[in-house]
C-alpha positions in Angstrom: 297.6 89.6 229.7 301.3 88.8 229.0 302.4 92.2 227.7 304.8 94.2 229.9 303.2 97.6 230.5 305.6 99.1 233.1 308.6 98.4 235.2 310.3 100.3 238.0 313.0 100.2 240.7 310.2 100.5 243.3 306.6 99.5 242.8 304.1 100.6 245.5 300.7 98.9 245.5 298.1 101.3 246.8 297.2 104.9 245.9 296.2 106.2 249.3 298.0 108.6 251.6 300.4 105.8 252.8 301.4 104.9 249.2 301.8 108.5 248.1 303.8 109.6 251.2 306.1 106.6 250.9 306.8 107.6 247.3 307.5 111.2 248.4 309.9 110.0 251.1 311.7 107.7 248.7 312.2 110.7 246.3 313.6 112.8 249.1 316.1 110.0 249.8 317.3 110.0 246.3 315.3 107.1 244.8 313.8 107.4 241.3 311.9 105.2 238.8 308.9 104.7 241.2 305.6 103.3 240.1 302.4 103.5 242.1 299.6 101.2 241.1 296.0 101.7 242.2 293.1 99.4 241.3 290.6 102.3 241.3 290.2 105.0 238.7 291.0 107.7 241.3 293.3 108.0 244.3 292.2 107.7 247.9 288.8 106.3 247.1 288.7 104.2 250.3 290.1 104.8 253.8 292.3 107.8 252.8 289.3 109.7 251.4 286.8 108.5 253.9 288.0 109.8 257.3 287.4 112.8 259.5 290.9 114.2 258.9 291.9 114.2 262.6 295.6 114.3 263.3 296.1 112.4 266.6 298.8 113.2 269.1 300.1 109.9 270.6 297.7 109.9 273.6 296.3 106.4 273.5 299.5 104.3 272.9 301.7 102.6 275.4 304.6 104.7 276.8 307.7 104.5 274.6 305.9 102.4 272.0 306.6 102.8 268.3 303.0 103.7 267.6 303.1 106.4 270.3 306.3 107.9 268.8 305.3 107.7 265.1 301.8 109.1 265.8 303.1 112.2 267.3 306.0 112.6 264.8 303.4 112.1 262.0 301.2 114.8 263.5 304.0 117.3 263.4 305.1 116.3 259.9 301.6 116.5 258.4 300.9 119.8 260.0 304.2 121.2 258.6 303.3 119.8 255.2 299.8 121.3 255.3 301.2 124.7 256.2 303.9 124.6 253.5 301.3 123.7 250.8 298.4 125.9 252.0 296.2 122.9 252.8 293.4 123.6 255.2 294.3 122.9 258.9 292.5 123.5 262.1 294.7 123.5 265.2 292.2 123.7 268.0 293.1 120.6 270.0 290.6 118.2 271.6 289.1 117.3 274.9 288.4 113.9 276.3 285.6 114.1 278.8 284.5 111.7 281.5 280.9 110.7 282.2 281.4 109.3 285.7 284.1 108.9 288.4 285.0 105.4 287.2 286.5 107.0 284.1 288.7 109.5 285.9 291.5 106.9 286.5 291.5 106.1 282.8 291.9 109.8 281.9 294.8 110.1 284.3 296.4 107.1 282.7 296.0 108.7 279.3 297.5 111.9 280.6 300.6 110.1 281.9 301.0 108.1 278.6 300.6 111.3 276.5 303.2 113.2 278.5 305.7 110.4 278.4 305.1 110.1 274.6 305.9 113.8 274.2 302.5 115.2 273.7 301.4 118.5 275.2 298.4 117.7 277.4 296.8 118.9 280.6 294.1 117.7 283.0 291.5 120.4 283.3 288.6 121.0 285.7 285.1 121.8 284.7 285.7 125.6 284.8 288.7 125.3 282.4 286.8 122.9 280.2 284.0 125.5 279.8 286.6 128.0 278.5 287.7 125.5 275.9 284.4 123.9 275.0 281.5 125.8 276.6 278.9 123.1 275.9 281.0 120.1 276.9 280.4 118.4 280.3 282.7 116.2 282.3 282.9 114.6 285.7 285.6 116.5 287.7 288.4 116.3 285.1 288.9 116.2 281.3 292.0 115.8 279.3 293.0 118.6 276.9 295.3 117.7 274.0 296.9 120.8 272.5 298.5 119.1 269.5 295.4 117.4 268.0 294.4 119.0 264.7 292.2 118.5 261.7 293.0 118.6 258.0 291.4 117.6 254.7 292.7 114.3 253.5 291.5 114.8 250.0 293.4 118.0 249.7 296.5 116.3 251.1 296.1 113.5 248.4 295.7 116.1 245.6 298.9 118.0 246.7 300.9 114.8 247.0 299.8 113.7 243.6 300.8 117.0 242.0 304.2 116.9 243.7 304.9 113.4 242.6 303.9 113.9 239.0 305.9 117.2 238.8 309.1 115.3 239.9 309.0 113.3 236.7 310.3 110.3 238.6 307.0 108.8 239.6 304.4 107.1 237.4 300.9 106.4 238.7 298.9 103.7 237.1 295.1 103.9 237.9 292.7 101.1 237.2 295.4 98.6 237.7 294.6 95.5 239.9 297.2 92.9 240.9 296.1 89.4 240.1 299.2 87.5 240.9 303.0 87.1 240.5 305.0 85.6 237.7 308.5 84.5 238.7 310.1 86.5 241.4 309.8 90.1 240.3 306.8 90.5 238.0 303.3 91.3 238.9 300.4 90.1 236.8 297.6 92.7 236.6 294.4 93.2 234.7 296.3 95.5 232.3 299.4 93.4 231.8 302.8 92.7 233.4 304.7 95.0 235.7 308.3 94.4 236.6 309.7 95.5 240.0 312.9 95.6 241.9 311.3 96.2 245.3 307.5 95.9 246.0 305.8 97.9 248.7 302.4 96.7 250.0 300.3 99.7 250.8 297.0 98.2 249.7 295.0 99.1 252.8 292.0 96.8 253.4 293.3 94.6 250.6 296.9 94.3 252.0 296.3 90.9 253.4 295.1 89.6 250.0 298.2 91.0 248.4 300.5 89.5 251.0 298.8 86.1 250.5 299.7 86.2 246.8 303.4 86.2 247.9 302.7 83.4 250.5 303.1 85.9 253.4 300.8 86.1 256.4 298.7 83.2 255.3 297.4 82.7 258.9 296.2 86.3 259.1 293.2 88.1 257.6 292.0 91.6 258.0 288.5 91.9 259.6 287.1 95.2 258.2 285.0 97.5 260.4 283.2 100.6 259.2 282.3 103.8 260.9 279.2 105.8 260.1 279.1 109.6 260.7 276.2 112.0 261.1 276.4 115.8 260.7 275.2 118.1 263.4 272.6 120.5 262.1 274.2 123.8 261.0 272.2 125.9 263.4 273.7 123.8 266.3 277.3 123.6 265.1 278.3 126.6 267.3 278.1 124.1 270.3 281.4 122.4 269.2 284.5 124.5 268.8 287.0 121.7 268.1 287.0 118.0 269.0 285.1 116.4 271.9 285.9 112.8 272.6 284.6 110.3 275.2 286.9 108.2 277.4 287.7 105.1 275.3 286.8 101.6 276.4 290.3 100.2 276.8 289.0 96.7 276.1 288.3 97.7 272.5 290.5 99.3 269.7 288.0 102.1 269.1 287.9 105.7 270.4 284.1 106.0 270.7 281.6 108.3 269.1 282.8 111.9 269.2 282.3 115.4 267.8 284.7 116.7 265.2 284.7 120.1 263.6 286.2 119.7 260.1 287.9 122.2 257.8 284.6 122.9 256.1 283.2 124.1 259.4 280.8 121.1 259.7 280.5 119.2 262.9 280.6 115.4 262.4 279.2 113.0 265.0 280.7 109.5 264.9 282.0 107.1 263.9 280.2 103.9 264.8 282.2 100.7 264.7 280.5 97.7 263.1 281.7 94.7 261.1 281.7 95.8 257.4 281.1 92.3 256.0 283.4 93.2 253.1 286.5 95.4 252.6 284.4 97.9 250.6 281.0 97.6 252.1 280.2 101.2 252.8 276.4 100.9 252.8 
């Protein structure tokens, strides 16, 4: 289609939490005329709406790293946002438990990293752990993270959407898929042409494909993994007060199967980590 359907100073590709929060931040900095395009007919259909809602606290990242700083800063900002908007929020922290003495050194390393990154953490013994999580077990020590919290990502998305639309400065185009680029500043989509001054790639699991359209990152490709959760039976949910995590295998970029109590008072067990064989293979 060659008809121009929209144009904006800033066009954000992707209607998940990243895309919406970027739009909100741009508004706060005085920008206007912002367009968000989303290929689905609803916002947050993928990663933003398919997660446990845990707000991490900079525990796992290298001391002084950008990820460590932004993780903790994002934790504080999101908690403030949830409180200001009345979005469900559980501030109960989490424990990382060890299953043998070989994991104690890893927990001590995580404790050091977390403190250096500004997180509030403490090493607790088995007696103290029992006060925090009566049914959790550990070998000698566990790591207790005070700042870890849980929210509801779909409620966050809904509030962000309402805020952006109410501003009158953001247009959200659903069911709009990028097919290519025409010239330097025009996207071709399934609905027509979209002009842009600045383009932001917040396309999640499809961000590599979008980058390739612009000839960027051609040697890189995302390898999608999926995590499957189970729910603890309601009559057993009293056994988990907050979040119980294992010591991660530092050779892999996963945190391991854990217990999470969500804002609906359900206890999730997961996730697994397996190749998804497709960016949207949720089966």
